N, C-alpha and C positions, 0 to 999 in steps of 0.2 A: 654790547647791544643792550639798549634800554629794556625795561620790563614791559613797556606798553605794547610793542609788537608781539612779544611773547604772550601777554595776556589776551591780546586780540586773537592770536592763533589758537589758544586754548579754548576761547569762547567759540571760535569757528568749529573746532574739532568736536566740542560738546554738542553743537547744533547738528553736525553731520550724524553723530551717533544717535541722538534723540529722534531726529526725523526718520532715520532708517528704522529704528525700533518701533516707532508709532505706526509706520506703514506695515511692518510685519505683524504687529498686534491686530491691526484692522483686518488683515487678510484672514486671521484666525477667528476673531470674535465679531467682526462686522461693525465695530463702532470705534470712534476715536477716543483716545485717553489723553489727559494732559501730558505735555512733554516730560515734566519731571517725574511722572509715574510710568513713563515708557522706558526710561533709562536714566542712570546717573553716571557721571564721570568723576572719579576721585583720583587725586594726585598723591604720589609718594616720593620719597627721595629728597633731593635738594630743593626742587622748585617750590613746594609749599612752605618751606622754612623761611623763604625770603632771601636765600643766599645770592641768587641772581648773578652768578658767574657767567661770563660769556661762553657760549658753546656747550653748556651742560645739557645732558639728555633730559627727556621728560619720561617719567615712569607713571603710567596711568592704569586705572582699572575701570572698565565699563561694567556696571551692574544692571542686569536685565531681569525681567520677570520670567518665570519658568516656561511660559508659552513659547519663548525663543530658545532654541537649542544651540548647543556648541557647534553643531554642523552648520546651522544658519550663520553663526558668527564667522566661522572659518571659510565659508564659501561666499554667500551673498554679501556679507559685510566687507569681505576682502574686495569684492568687485565694486561695491559702493565707494570704498576709499580710493580705489584705483581710478575711478571715474572723476574724482575731484582734481581740478587743475593744480591745486597747491600740494598735492600728495604725489610722492614718487617712491620707487624702490620698495614696493610692498612685498614682504616676505612672511609666510605663514609657518609657525612652529607649533603645530597642533599636538605633536607627540612629546613635547618637552615636559620636564617635571612640573613646570608652571607654564601651561600653554599660553601662547601669545601671538599677536601680529606685530611685526616690526616694520616701520616705514619712516620716511623723511617727510617733513612738512616745511614748505617755504614760509619763512617769516621775515618780511622785509628783504634784505639782501642776503639773508642767511638761510641755510637748511638745518633744521633741528631734527635729531633722531628721536623717535617716539617708540617706546615699547608699550603696547596696549594689551593688557591682560583682561580676562573675562571672569565675572562671577555671576552665577545664576541663583536668584532668590526664589524660594518656594512660595510664590504668590503671583497672581496676575490680576490687575496691574501691580506695580510697586505700591506699597502702602503710602498714603499721604504723609509728608513730613518724615520719610525714612531717614534715620540717622545711624550710619554704620558704626559710629564711634561711641554710642551711648553706653553699651555694656556688652558682655559676651552673649547676650540673648540672640543677637544676629546670627551667631554660629549655629544655632539650633535650626536655622532655615536654609542652610547651604550644604553642599557636598564637600568632599575633601579638596578637590582642585580649587573650588571657590574660596574655601577657607584659607588656602595658601595665598591666593590672589589678594584677598582682603587684608592679609597680615601687613602688607606694605603700607597702605594709607592709614591703617589703624595704628601701626607703630609710629609713623611720622606724627600723627596727632597726639599720641601719648607722650612723645618727646616734648612737643611744644607745650603741652599742659604741665609738664614737670618743671619747666625752666623757671628759675627765679628772675632772670633778666635775659630776654631774648637777644638784645644787642650784644651783650658780653658773649653769649653762646656763638653768635654769628661771627664775631671778630676772631674768636679762638678757632672756630671751625675753618675759616678761610686760611688761617695761619697753618694749621696742622695739615690741611689738604696740600698747601704749597710745599710744606716740609716732606710729606709722603711722596709727592711727585718728584721733588728734587733728589730724594735719596732712593728712588726706585722701589718704594714700598707700597705704591698705590695699585694694588692688585688683589682683590679678594680671591679670584680663581687661581692666582699664582701662589696662594698660601700666605699672603700678607694681609693688608688692610684695605678694604674698599670704602666707598662713600658712606654706607650705612654703619659700618664699624666705627669710622672716625666720628660720625654724628653722635652715636651712642656714647663713645668715650668722652667727647667734648661736653655733652649734656651732663654726664655723670660728674665730670670734674667741676662744671659750673654749679651743680647742686651741692657738691662737697664744700664749696667756698662761695656761698650765695651773696656775700657782701663785698667780695673782692673785685677790683677792676680787671679788665680783660688781660692786661699784661701779667698780673699776678696769677690769674687762672691759667694762662698759657704756660708760665713757668711751673706751676703746680701740676699741670697736665703731664709734662714730661717726667717730673719727679715721681708723681703718683704711680704711673704705670710701669716705670722702669724698676720701682721698688715693690710693685704688687706681687703678692704670693700666688702666682698662677699654679694650678688651674682654679683658684677661688674665682667664682663668676663675678663679673661686673654687671650690676643690675640697677635699674632706676626704681624698682619697687620690690617688695617682698613677694614670695609665692602667693598666688591667689587660689583659693578653693573655688570649684565650679561644679555644680550639680546639673548635668544635662539630662534630658528625658530619655527613657529607655527606648523610645521610638527611633532614635538615631540609627542610621543604616550602617554605621561603622563604630569602632571602639570609642569609648568616651575619651574626650580630649584630656591630655595630661601635660603638666608643666615639665620643664626641662629635666629636672632630677627624676621625676616619676617615669620619664621615658627611657631611663636606663642609659643615658648618654654621658653622664658625668665622668665615668672612668676613661672614656676615649678622647674627650675634648681637651685640647692643650691650652687654649686661650678663649674660654667661654665669655662672650659678650652678648648678654641676653636681650632679646627684644622685649619691650615693656607691654605690648598688647598681648592679651590672653589668646592662646596658650603661649607662654614664653618659650623661645627656642634659641639656640646658639646661632648668632649671625656670622660667626667666623669658624665654621667647622673644618676648614681646610688648612688652618694654621698648624704647622708641625713644630716639633722641638727645635729644629734647625732654623726655621723662619722666625720663631719667637725669639731665639737668641739674637738674630740679626736685628729684629725690631727693637729689642731692649738695648742693644749696642748703639743703634742710631738715636734712641731716645736719650741716652746718656750724653752723646755728643751734642744734641740739640739743647739739652738742659744746661750744659756748660756754656753754650753760646748765649743763652737768654739770661741765666742767673747772674752772670758777671755784672749786669746792670742793676741788680736789686739794691745795691748800696748807693746808687745814684740818688740825689735829692728828689728827683721826680722821674720815676720810671714810667715811660709812656709806652702804649701799645705799639706805636709807630717805631720807636727805638728797638723794642723787642723783636718786631717783625723784620726790621733791617738786619738784625743779627742772623735771623734765619735765612734771609736772602743771600747772605755771604757764603752759605754752604754751597759748595759746588755740586753740580748734578753728578750723582754717583752712577757709574756704569755697572749695574748688577746683572750678571748673565741670567737669562731665562731660556729654557728649552721647552718647546711644546711639540708633542707628536700627536697627530690626529689621523685616525684611520676610520673610514666609513664605507658602507656598502649600501646600494639602493636597488630597488626592484625595477626601476625605470629611469630613463635618461632625464625625464622631467623632475623626478625627486632628487636625482643626483645634482641637477642644476640648482635646485633650491638649497641643497647642502653647501655647494660651493659658494653660493651667494651669501649664505649666512656666515661662513668662515671668513670670506673677504670683508664682510661688514665688521666683524670683530677686529680684524687686523687694522682696518681703517680707523675704527674708534680708538684703538690703542695708540696709533700714530698721532691722532689728533690730541689725545690727552697728554702725550709726551710733549707736544709742541705747546700746549696750554700751560 
């Protein structure tokens, strides 16, 4: 699918959110505000990098002023989305670690899965020219759930700013995503590597070899991380000090090591946006051994062409495509209880959606 329908769909979604927010603000203060000060929509994950793979989900964060509550978001915003003819299968996950609304949006002949998170800024309306990426000062104006929500787009922007060559990064990222899917390693929740982990590793490899072509960076990617002395963290930046005001309602933010997580993490791949955190906390010693084994196999496939007069990225990618899809067993047990049939139905719908997404990604 071309990027034009997807871009049109994102613009439509942005308009839906901003119009709803402006209406809610008018109900409270009795005057209109500019759309861009009523709400902002920020993307994270693969979409804003320019990856443009067919079928990739959209991860987004809606930023609202504090006159709009989370209850508003999870009730009337849900109803507003459901009323739009392009939106279907709206599911609310208000009690998740990172609360969100999940839904599908029709874009051309395709349905795109959207995970919409929410962040509430301590201001009404939003400040003119609000930039959530400028520095950590934005974190002084949000609560902890908003802080976690904003980490996604802030991390994506930090990755893009660190890259010496975006096209090399995208070529390598496409290749390693293909490899991870072929070898049944594409699963953050399963203890392996998800999209954000592969993006961070690909960006780090590109930064280590800033003048190398994509084929060389791809070969170095597999060599670098199969030889990496884990749990030494992979990071795009050094630790950053940050002094936050005492008026914060929770403990001061701390970087990954200061949070006391270093001893427990097996494969720390740190997010570059402050505060840095491990994006791969579920990797175990067993899954790390499997990842390194597969990296050694992939490195063997790619590196044999390094002595060729002209190693091309297409040639290196062809070697990865020859790897057969590996049947790696996964077992998942899920038990839940609900106080009402309505809540139980939402839980079932969410589980079914995850299974559907898993099957679609395998076919991709």
